[in-house]
N, C-alpha and C positions, 0 to 999 in steps of 0.2 A: 827625202830621208832628212830626219830631224837630226840637230847638231847635239853633241854631247852636253853642251852648256844647257841647252832648251831641256833635255832629258832629265839632267841633275835638278834643274829647278823645279820640274814638275814632282819629281820624287820628294825633294824638302817641302814642297808646298803641301803635297798630298799627306806626308808624315805630320807636318803640323796641323794640318786640318783634322785628322784622326785622333791627334792628341787633344786638341780642343774638345772634339766630340766625346772622348773619353772623360775629360774633367766634367763637361755638362752631365755626362751620366751620372757620374758620382754626386755631383751636386743634387741632381732630382731623386737619387735613389735615397738619400737620407732624409728627406722630406717625410713630414708625418703620413699624410694620405697616400695610399698606394693602391694600384688596381689589382687586388688579389683574384679576383675572378677572372680576369684576363690572363693574369699570370698562371693559374691553374690551367686554363685552356692552352697556353703555349706549350706548359709542362707535358700536356697530354700529346699535343702534335710533335713536339721535339724528341720526347722520349719514347711514348708508346708506338708512334707511328714510324719511328726509326727502329724500333726492336727487331722486326723480322728481317730487314736487309741486315743490320749488324749480327744479328745471330747467325745467319746462314754464311756471311762472310768469315765469321769466327770459326765456325765448325769447320768449314773447308780449309782454313788456313792452318788450324791445329792438324788436320789429317794430313795434308801435303807437306807440311814442315817435317812431321814424324817420318813419312815416307821417305822423303828426299835425304833426310839427315842418317838413315839406316845405314845404307851402303858405307859410307864413310867411317863410322863408328866400327862397323865389321871389319875394315881392313885393319883397324888399330887394336881389334879385339876388346872393344869396349862398348859393345852392344848393350850390356846390361846399365849403361849410364844414359840411355837414349830418353828415359821420363825425367831425368834431372835436367838434361841439356835443354829438352822442349819446354818445360815448365818455366826454367829462368828465361830463356829467350823470348817466350809469350809474355810473361808478366812484366818484365823489365821494360821491353821496347816495342815488340811487334803489335801486341794487341791493343795497347793504349793509342799509338800513332795510327794504325789501320782504322780503328773506330774514329777518331778524330778527323781524318781524310774523308771518311765516309759520310759524316756529319757535315764536314765543309761542303761537300757535294750536293747532298740533299737539302740540309737545313739552310746552309748560307746561300745557296741559289734560290732557295724558296722565299727567304726574307728580302734578298734583294729583290726579286720580281715582284712580289707582294707589295713591299713598301715603294717601290719604285712606280707600280702602277697607281697605286694612291697619290704617289706625289704629281704624276703629270695628269691625272684626272681631277686634281685640285681637292681631293678628299681631306689631305691634311689640312689645308689651308680652311676648309669648312669646319673642321674640328676646332681648330684655333679660334675661328669667327665665334662659334657656338659657346665657347667658354671652356671647352675640354683642353687639358694640357696634352697635344698629341705626343709629344715626347716622353712624357711620363707613361702615358697609354700604350704606346707602340714601341717605343725603344727600351724602357727600362725592364717592362714585362718580359721581352724576347730576351735580351742580354741576360737577365737572371737566370730565366728559364734554362737556357743553354749551359750556363755555368753549372746549375745545379743537376742537370739531366746527364751531362756527359760523364762525370765519374760513375753513375749509376750503370750507365750503357757499357762502359769500359769494364766494371766489375763483372757484370753478366758475359761480356765478351770473353773476359780471363777464365770464367767457368765453362764457357760453351767450347772454346778453344782447347781446354784441357781435356773435356770428354771427347773431343775430336782426336787429340792425341792419343788417348786411350785406345780408341779403335784403330788408329794407325799402327800402334804398338803390337795389336793382335792381329793384324792381318798377316805377317808373315812369322810371328813367334806366338807365345802364350803367356800371358802375364796377367795374374788375377787382379780383380778389381781392388782388394785390399792392398796387394803389393804395389801396385802403381801409383795409388794415391798416398801410401806411405812414402815413396821414394820422392814424390813430388814435394810433399810437404817437408820432408827432411832436407830438400835442397834449397827450399825457400826461405827467407829471413825477413824481419821488418824491414830491413835495409833494401830488400826487392820491392816489396809491396807499397810501403808508404810513400817514397818519392814518386813512384809510378802513379798511385792515386792522387797526390797532391798535383802532379803537372796536370793532370786531365781538367782539373778546374780552371788552369789558365788557357788550356786548349779550348774549353768550352766559351770562356770569355772573349777569347780572341776571336773565334768563329762568329759568336753573335754579334760583336761590336762591328766587325768588318761588314758583315752581311748587312746589319741595320744602317752603316753609315753609307754603304754603297746604293742601298734603295732609297734611305731620306734625302739623299742628296743628287738622285737622277735627274737627268736633263734630257732635252733634245726628243721630247715625245715618246712614242712606243718605241723608236729606235734606242733610245737611252734606258728603256727598261731590260733590253737584252743585254746590253752592254754592263748595267748594273749586276745583273746576275751573274754573268761570265767572269766580271771582275772581282765579284765577291768570292767567287771559288777559288780563283787564281791566288788572289792575295791571301786569303784565309789558309790555304794550304802551304803555301811559301811561309807564312808565319808561325804555322804549326810546327815546321822543321826547324825555325828559328828559336822558338821557344824550347823544343825538345834539345836542341845542342846546348842552350844556356843552363837548362835543368840538369842535363849530364854532367857539365861542367861543375855545377855547384854541389851536385852528389859526390863527385870525385873530389872535390876540395873539403868536404865535410866527411870524407872517409866512409861514405855509404855504399860505394861500389866494390 
């Protein structure tokens, strides 16, 4: 069993390494020459390839939340408030976080495994020797793509989950399409939508940065590739919750909640 001192040392060392990795990312980001073709390819893999899983999860999430919430509201005679409650819950918190966790599992692990494999097979060293900047080509494109795609996925997830909520409302009741969406939009304000959208940029940046960091610094051969993919999911998921907590506190201080 490792001593607490050793665990603390590993934690702070890892934190410092990720911070240096992030600083190097920003340094490479603002250089003139960028790999736009690779960036678009990563947008396709991060966004389009993740959309089916995100969409199915969002639909089920909206449907289940509505069905589960109905009995409680019926007890208090507030069944008519079901669309408002579901919309605020999904838009403010549930949909962005669940979308980020899905991407942490799919995208983060994929980046960790892919870059880890390139690291242990010395493909990254070969790129460096050939004159290609591997950090700009591999890391910057992936982190920027994840940062840009997650808000789009989250917005689509919001719409799909609200549609699932509409079907859930009509399973045991009857609410017209127009009335449902009128109640949904009346319950929402810019203070609900804008903070929710802004924090998804930070979710995407965190997932991309951690996944790339774990893969780029993979060690110990093929065994290290599996560890990189696994730790990328664990660390990025944990950081998503931490970023969400900070975002909620900031929104509260600014009076947006």
